[in-house]
N, C-alpha and C positions, 0 to 999 in steps of 0.2 A: 407521560414524560414529554416535556417540551425542551427541545435542544437548541442551543445557540452554537452554530458551526462557524468557526472563524479561522483565518490563516495563522499558521505558526509564525510568531514574531520572536525576536530575542527576549522580549519581556514575558512571553508565554512559555519559554523553555522550562522554567522552574515549575510551572503548573503541570506541564506534560510529565515532568519527573514523578509527580504524585501518581500518575497512571502507570508509568513504566516500572516504578518501584514496587508495584504489587507482586512482582515476581515473574518467573518464566523467562523466556528468551528476550522480551523487551527490556528487562532490567539490565541485561548485558549488551544486547545488540544496538539499542537506541535507533532502530530502523536504519541501520547503516549497511546491512548485509549487501544490498544491491548497489550501494554507492561506491564500493571498492572491489577490485579483482580478488579472486580467491587467494592468491599467494600473499596479499597484504593482510587479509582477514585474520590469518592465524597469529599474527603478531599484535593484534589490536587489544585494547582494554576497554572496559566500560567507560572510563573517563575519555579515552581517545574517541570512542564512538559518539559519546554525548557531544564532544566538541565538534566533531564532523557535522552532526545535525545542527548544532547551534550556528556553525559557520554558514551552513546552507540557509538558515533562517535570517542571517544578516544580509543576504543578497537583496538587491533592490527590485529586481524585475519580477520575481515570483517567489512565493513561499514554497518550502519543501513538502508541505502537506497541510492538512486541516485538523483542528482540534475541536472536539465536541464537548460542550459544557452542559450540565443539567443543574440548574440552580446554583451556579458558581463552582461546581465540582467537575473536574475533567473525567469524562466517562468513555471517550473514544478518540481514535486517531486514524487518519488515512494518509498514506504517503503517495504523492503524485507529482509529476513534473514532466518536462520534455524527456524523451527516452535518453538523450545524451547526458542527463543528470545521473544516470545509473550505469556506471562503468562495467559492472558485472554483466549487464545485458549485452554489451558490445562483444563479449567473449563467450557467451553461452551458445552451445549448439542447439539446445532445445528451444530456447527463447530468442534465437537469432531473428533479425528482421524478416518480416514476411515479404516486403517489397520496399520500394523507395519512398513511399508515402511518409511524410513527417508525422510522428505520433507523439502524444503525451502518454505516459505509462502510469498505471496504478499498480503499485507493487506490494502494499502492505496495509493491513488493518489491525488495530488493537482495540479491544473493547474490554472494559473493566469487568471483573468477575461478577459483581452484583448487577451489572447492566446488560448481561448477555441475554439473548432471547427476547429483547424488547424493541428490536428494529433499529438499533443504533448504527450498525454497519450499513444498512440500507439508506438511512438518512445521510450518513457520511458519503456514500456513493453518489446520492443526488447532489449533495453539496460539491463534490469533486467534479461532476459533470458541469455544473454551473461555473465553478471557478476556472476550469480549463477553458471553457467557451469564452468567458469574460477576459481571459488572458491570451486570446488569439489562437488557441488550439482548434484544429479542424477535424482531428481524428483522435479518439481516445482508445487506448489498448490496455487489456488486462490479461492476467495469466492465472485464472482461478483454478481451484481444485474441483474436479467433477465428482460430486458425491452421488453415489447410486441410491435409488429409492430404497428406503429402509436402512441404509448404511449410516452408522454413527462414526464420526472421526473426532479425534482429540482436537481441542481448540488450537493447540500448537501447530496442528497440520492444516488449519484453515486460515492461516494468517493472510493469504492472498485473496481471500473471499471465495465464495462458492459460485459455481457456474449458474445455479438457479437464481441467485441474487442478481447477477449481471444480466441474465436473460430477462428477468422481470423489469430491469431498467432499460431494456431495448438493445442490449449488446447482442451481436451475432458471432457465432464461432466461425472464424475464417480459416483456421488450420488446427490440426491436432498433431502433436509430435511426441515421440518417445525417445529416451536416451538409449535404451536397449530393449530387447524383447521381454525382459522381466520387470521393467520399470513401469510405473503408472503413466498413462497417456495424459499429456498436459494440453488442454485447449488454449488457444489464443483467441480472445474475443475482442471485438471492436465495436465502437459506436461512432458513427459520423455525426459531427456537431454542426 
C-alpha cells in the first residue's frame, strides 16, 4: 500500500465523507468532538458536525487534519492542529495543559475497515509530524490509549491512537492522568519538533 497523505481542503471534504460514511462514530461525529464543549455537543447533528469540519478546512493558515489516499480511495484521517483549535481540551480536567508550552494536538484517527492493520495510522502520524513542523509547531502532543500487552480493544476505543504507535514515532509520556480511581489512566505524550 502506497499512501498519498494530503491536507484536508474544502474540495476534499466530499472524499473524506466516503471514509466517514462507512459507519461508527465518524459517520455522526465528523471529527468534531474535540472542537466543541460538551454542552454544545449534545445538540449537534451529523450535518452540523460536517459543516464544522468543512469550515475548519476553509481556513487559510492550516488544515484541520490530513487525509490518506490509496490509489485514489480515502483510507484514513488524522485530526491535528494547535491546541486552541480544540475547545473541549480547554475544559478537560484529564487533558488540561501540562504547562505553558504552546503545542499542536493530535486528537483523532480514522482508518477504513478494509485498511486496518496495514500501517495507515502510523503513516498518518508521520505525516502529521511533518505537517505540524512545516507549519511552525515546536511541540506536538497526543492523548493515546495505553493498550496493555495482549489486550485487544475495539477500534472505536482506539480513535486517539495507541501509546505504542506514538512511542515508535519518538513521543515520550510527560504525564499520566485519571478522571477518578476507577477510570482508565490517560497518558499525555509529546514530541519536540
